[in-house]
C-alpha beads as a LAMMPS data file, in Angstrom:
LAMMPS data file: protein, C-alpha beads

78 atoms
77 bonds

1 atom types
1 bond types

-500.0 500.0 xlo xhi
-500.0 500.0 ylo yhi
-500.0 500.0 zlo zhi

Masses

1 110.0

Atoms # bond

1 1 1 -56.626 457.361 230.541
2 1 1 -58.949 458.304 233.370
3 1 1 -58.334 457.796 237.077
4 1 1 -61.285 457.190 239.383
5 1 1 -61.288 457.307 243.187
6 1 1 -64.262 456.103 245.218
7 1 1 -65.653 458.869 247.425
8 1 1 -68.782 457.268 248.854
9 1 1 -71.324 454.480 248.456
10 1 1 -74.590 454.795 250.376
11 1 1 -76.143 451.626 248.949
12 1 1 -77.794 453.481 246.065
13 1 1 -75.557 456.351 244.957
14 1 1 -71.906 455.608 244.291
15 1 1 -69.746 458.742 243.926
16 1 1 -66.320 458.901 242.327
17 1 1 -63.768 461.618 241.812
18 1 1 -62.161 461.452 238.381
19 1 1 -59.224 462.986 236.568
20 1 1 -58.377 462.480 232.903
21 1 1 -54.902 462.291 231.369
22 1 1 -52.732 465.166 232.515
23 1 1 -55.563 467.554 233.381
24 1 1 -55.087 469.311 236.696
25 1 1 -58.811 469.577 237.425
26 1 1 -60.707 466.768 239.072
27 1 1 -64.425 466.234 238.790
28 1 1 -67.119 464.146 240.417
29 1 1 -69.454 461.609 238.897
30 1 1 -72.230 459.519 240.439
31 1 1 -73.880 456.231 239.558
32 1 1 -77.388 455.481 240.838
33 1 1 -78.250 451.826 241.364
34 1 1 -81.982 452.574 241.513
35 1 1 -82.033 454.639 238.299
36 1 1 -79.193 452.707 236.622
37 1 1 -77.772 455.993 235.431
38 1 1 -74.651 458.147 235.539
39 1 1 -74.512 461.863 236.232
40 1 1 -71.493 464.165 236.093
41 1 1 -71.784 466.491 239.073
42 1 1 -69.716 469.483 238.018
43 1 1 -68.718 471.594 235.007
44 1 1 -65.336 469.817 234.640
45 1 1 -67.096 467.233 232.466
46 1 1 -67.974 469.953 229.949
47 1 1 -64.302 470.741 229.391
48 1 1 -63.114 467.183 228.659
49 1 1 -63.566 465.362 225.341
50 1 1 -66.668 463.225 224.923
51 1 1 -64.489 460.109 224.624
52 1 1 -63.541 460.445 228.310
53 1 1 -67.093 461.029 229.493
54 1 1 -68.248 457.972 227.553
55 1 1 -65.361 455.896 228.873
56 1 1 -66.049 456.839 232.491
57 1 1 -69.744 456.127 231.992
58 1 1 -68.956 452.681 230.522
59 1 1 -66.600 451.836 233.393
60 1 1 -69.312 452.661 235.933
61 1 1 -71.904 450.583 234.065
62 1 1 -69.452 447.643 233.977
63 1 1 -68.771 447.953 237.720
64 1 1 -72.512 448.076 238.385
65 1 1 -73.100 445.007 236.241
66 1 1 -70.663 442.999 238.374
67 1 1 -71.647 444.900 241.568
68 1 1 -67.954 445.554 242.179
69 1 1 -67.250 449.243 242.705
70 1 1 -63.501 449.502 243.178
71 1 1 -61.802 451.961 245.547
72 1 1 -59.458 453.073 242.768
73 1 1 -59.669 452.380 239.053
74 1 1 -57.547 453.378 236.070
75 1 1 -59.424 453.236 232.780
76 1 1 -57.419 453.066 229.570
77 1 1 -58.994 454.981 226.715
78 1 1 -57.838 455.101 223.147

Bonds

1 1 1 2
2 1 2 3
3 1 3 4
4 1 4 5
5 1 5 6
6 1 6 7
7 1 7 8
8 1 8 9
9 1 9 10
10 1 10 11
11 1 11 12
12 1 12 13
13 1 13 14
14 1 14 15
15 1 15 16
16 1 16 17
17 1 17 18
18 1 18 19
19 1 19 20
20 1 20 21
21 1 21 22
22 1 22 23
23 1 23 24
24 1 24 25
25 1 25 26
26 1 26 27
27 1 27 28
28 1 28 29
29 1 29 30
30 1 30 31
31 1 31 32
32 1 32 33
33 1 33 34
34 1 34 35
35 1 35 36
36 1 36 37
37 1 37 38
38 1 38 39
39 1 39 40
40 1 40 41
41 1 41 42
42 1 42 43
43 1 43 44
44 1 44 45
45 1 45 46
46 1 46 47
47 1 47 48
48 1 48 49
49 1 49 50
50 1 50 51
51 1 51 52
52 1 52 53
53 1 53 54
54 1 54 55
55 1 55 56
56 1 56 57
57 1 57 58
58 1 58 59
59 1 59 60
60 1 60 61
61 1 61 62
62 1 62 63
63 1 63 64
64 1 64 65
65 1 65 66
66 1 66 67
67 1 67 68
68 1 68 69
69 1 69 70
70 1 70 71
71 1 71 72
72 1 72 73
73 1 73 74
74 1 74 75
75 1 75 76
76 1 76 77
77 1 77 78
């Protein structure tokens, strides 16, 4: 499971804070509408399993597809 909280949306870059499972650290991730890409903005992403990074990336692509970036989102991953 990954929790995402919307930090900002300037019309192009959408930034989220994320936290996976029971990890105490939170990280930041951004989605760019113009580049249609995701970028993890801190080293926290390097310490979590690839499954979570992929899951967060997929959630952001799905939100972008529907142009519905939610204020808070819980992504189930298994």
